[in-house]
C-alpha positions in Angstrom: 24.1 7.3 25.7 27.5 7.3 27.4 26.2 9.3 30.3 23.2 7.0 30.7 25.5 3.9 30.8 27.6 5.6 33.5 24.5 6.5 35.5 23.2 2.9 35.1 26.5 1.5 36.4 26.3 3.8 39.4 22.8 2.7 40.1 23.7 -1.0 39.9 26.5 -0.2 42.4 23.9 1.4 44.7 25.5 4.8 44.3 22.2 6.4 43.8 23.0 10.0 44.5 26.0 9.9 42.1 23.8 8.3 39.5 21.2 11.1 39.9 23.9 13.8 39.5 24.9 12.3 36.1 21.3 12.2 35.0 20.7 15.9 36.1 23.7 16.9 33.9 22.4 15.1 30.9 18.6 15.5 31.1 17.3 18.4 29.1 13.6 18.8 29.6 13.0 20.5 26.3 14.3 17.4 24.5 11.7 15.0 26.0 10.0 14.6 22.6 13.0 15.1 20.4 13.6 12.0 18.2 16.5 9.8 19.5 16.6 11.8 22.7 18.1 9.9 25.7 15.4 11.3 28.0 13.2 8.3 28.1 16.0 6.1 29.4 17.3 8.8 31.7 13.8 9.4 33.2 13.1 5.7 33.6 16.4 5.2 35.5 15.7 8.3 37.6 12.3 6.9 38.5 13.9 3.8 39.9 16.6 5.8 41.8 13.9 7.9 43.4 12.0 4.7 44.2 15.0 3.4 46.0 15.5 6.7 47.8 11.8 6.8 48.8 11.3 10.0 46.9 7.7 9.2 46.0 6.8 12.4 44.1 9.8 12.3 41.8 9.6 8.5 41.2 5.9 8.9 40.1 6.7 12.0 38.1 9.4 10.4 36.0 7.4 7.2 35.3 4.5 9.4 34.0 6.9 11.4 31.9 8.1 8.1 30.4 4.5 7.3 29.5 4.1 10.6 27.7 7.4 10.3 25.8 6.8 6.7 24.7 3.0 6.1 24.9 3.3 2.6 23.3 5.7 1.2 25.8 4.2 -0.8 28.6 7.3 -0.9 31.0 6.5 2.4 32.8 2.9 1.1 33.5 4.2 -2.1 34.9 6.8 -0.5 37.2 4.6 2.3 38.3 1.8 -0.2 39.2 4.4 -2.2 41.1 5.5 1.0 43.0 1.9 1.9 43.8 1.3 -1.7 45.1 4.4 -1.4 47.3 3.0 1.9 48.7 -0.4 0.1 49.2 -2.0 2.6 46.9 -4.2 -0.1 45.4 -6.6 2.0 43.5 -3.8 3.9 41.8 -2.1 0.6 41.0 -5.3 -0.8 39.6 -5.9 2.2 37.3 -2.3 2.2 36.1 -2.3 -1.5 35.3 -5.6 -1.2 33.5 -4.1 1.6 31.3 -1.1 -0.6 30.6 -3.3 -3.5 29.5 -4.9 -1.2 26.9 -1.4 -0.9 25.3 -0.5 -4.6 25.7 -1.9 -7.7 27.2 1.2 -8.3 29.4 1.3 -11.2 31.8 2.9 -9.0 34.5 0.1 -6.5 34.3 -2.4 -9.3 34.8 -0.4 -10.7 37.7 -0.4 -7.2 39.2 -4.2 -7.0 38.8 -4.3 -10.4 40.7 -2.1 -8.9 43.5 -4.4 -5.9 43.8 -7.5 -8.1 44.1 -5.7 -10.3 46.7 -5.2 -7.1 48.8 -8.9 -6.2 48.3 -9.9 -9.8 49.2 -11.5 -10.4 45.9 -10.1 -13.9 45.6 -12.2 -15.0 42.7 -11.2 -12.0 40.6 -7.6 -12.5 41.7 -7.7 -16.1 40.6 -9.0 -15.1 37.1 -6.2 -12.5 36.6 -3.5 -14.9 37.8 -4.8 -17.5 35.4 -4.6 -15.0 32.5 -1.0 -14.2 33.5 -0.1 -17.9 33.5 -1.7 -18.5 30.2 0.5 -15.8 28.6 3.7 -16.8 30.5 3.9 -20.2 32.0 7.2 -19.4 33.7 6.0 -16.5 35.9 6.5 -17.6 39.5 4.8 -14.4 40.8 1.5 -15.4 39.1 1.6 -19.1 40.3 2.4 -18.0 43.8 -0.4 -15.4 43.7 -2.8 -18.0 42.3 -1.9 -20.4 45.1 -2.7 -17.7 47.7 -6.1 -17.0 46.0 -6.9 -20.7 45.9 -6.0 -21.1 49.6 -8.4 -18.3 50.5 -11.0 -20.1 48.4 -10.3 -23.3 50.4 -9.2 -25.1 47.2 -6.2 -26.6 49.0 -5.2 -29.3 46.5 -5.3 -26.8 43.6 -3.4 -24.3 45.7 -0.7 -26.9 46.5 -0.3 -27.6 42.7 0.1 -23.9 42.0 2.8 -23.5 44.7 4.6 -26.6 43.5 4.9 -25.1 40.0 6.0 -21.7 41.5 8.7 -23.5 43.5 9.9 -25.4 40.4 10.3 -22.1 38.6 11.9 -20.4 41.6 13.2 -23.0 44.1 15.1 -20.6 46.3 12.3 -18.2 47.2 11.4 -18.3 50.9 7.9 -16.9 50.4 7.0 -19.6 47.9 8.4 -22.4 50.1 6.5 -21.0 53.1 3.3 -20.9 51.1 3.9 -24.4 49.8 4.3 -25.5 53.4 1.0 -23.9 54.3 -0.7 -25.8 51.4 0.8 -29.1 52.6 -0.4 -28.3 56.1 -3.9 -27.6 54.8 -3.8 -31.0 53.2 -2.6 -32.5 56.6 0.7 -33.6 55.1 2.7 -32.4 58.1 6.0 -34.1 57.1 6.2 -32.2 53.7 4.9 -29.0 55.4 7.8 -29.2 57.9 10.3 -29.8 55.1 9.1 -26.7 53.3 9.2 -24.5 56.4 12.7 -25.7 57.2 13.9 -24.9 53.7 12.3 -21.5 53.8 13.8 -20.8 57.2 17.2 -21.7 56.0 16.9 -19.1 53.3 15.3 -16.4 55.5 16.3 -17.2 59.1 14.9 -13.8 60.4 11.5 -14.1 58.8 9.0 -14.1 61.8 6.1 -15.5 59.7 8.2 -18.5 58.6 9.5 -19.0 62.2 6.0 -19.1 63.6 4.9 -21.6 60.9 8.0 -23.8 61.5 7.5 -23.8 65.3 3.8 -24.5 64.9 4.4 -27.6 62.7 6.9 -28.9 65.2 4.3 -28.8 68.0 1.8 -30.6 65.8 
């Protein structure tokens, strides 16, 4: 595993091409299904490197190889679904997360299902999946933030505000959550608290155009 550790260190240092070179030297395809082979770890790392390098084909290829090598591990399903979501390939993300859920009822996979249904504007379904994620892991800011968005779309403003407050308590330095909390306070006509949230979000992300617009709008109000 020495080569893998070296490749991982290069990846963390954002030396992606150097990390890939180490993996290429150590990855023997014929050993994919050999007991105690390092191939799962090497391929999982390679998938993330190709993700960072925007090499879509190879990122997806390595994640799928990881699934074949270790069919009972849920991590490749989580990360591939995340990758598909980033690429806006929602149907592929949905199918991948469903397959992962057959292996394990993982809160992140439920949260990803929620994100997919948000993109599809299926807000009631999104709400259900985010609630399942929160039931399994009450410290998942992604799920509380997503639940808040679904509730906003369903015009359940007070419930949305509560969800964003919890998300902010879990992750208090996240601009997106602070911005969404501001929106929920604005929906409840608490303009003072909305302005405070937008100001905090803007301090953390001064170049975010959405937060800037919200901050300027609340000042006019």
